[in-house]
Phi, psi and omega in degrees: 000141182238139180249141179212117179054037175082003179251133179269132174242138180280132180276126177208166183289145179291146178256138180256126179247138179226124176259135178243126178247127177248128178207167182091196185249126181302335178293341180275352183274149178295152179284145176284168179292349180272343181267151180292136182281145177292152180291131174277115185304330179289339179279351182257014182269150173238149176267129180241135180229125176252120183243118179236126167260120189274154173279200182280355180232067183293340179294344179282347190264141172211160175214159176214143176246125178247150177261107183287344178285338185237052172066030179066030176299145179285126174270314182200151175206161177212138181228348185253105175239026181307132179078007179270018184312119177071359182269163174254130176248146177230118176250124184237137180205170175242154178209162174300139177304139179175219188238123186239155174233124179248124175239128176242141185225147174238110187294338178281334176092010183255005181074184182252007173212141027213354182295317184241048183114164184252081181267166175196172174210160168205157181239132175249141175239111186049051174066018174242126180292124182245345179209143177212165183294133167223031175294135172251115182293122175218105186306131179086356180272097182288352176297341179259023181284337178206159174226144176236131175236135178246132181211173185098201184224126175295334177292344175284349184286000000 
């Protein structure tokens, strides 16, 4: 017992009271370490590089990259290679990891090698070659007017 100014007080341990107020939306709260973290979209990106060494007629060449996971939506394309005779062009971009279709075309129908210069192409996915030129130049053979390569993983869709 403690006395103070003639009043007796019982000595006891202090009690702590805590009021908790919950408001707002639970979706706004950070996830605990036991819950699955959401995917960071930037961590699911792949680097794609299209490398073309042009023949003497680069204006004939065009290419398109499609996303097979999303209804063949165009990811990237290029049609203007004017003035790139015998030069190498490199187009680099990123896309969501997935399943891709690359189509390269030569509007003249003679391919990019070998009758009118020695052109070639290849495509890299995260620095790994996944598609390359296998045109065999045969003048007048329109069967070599375009090539389609599919790479990536359908399971990524």
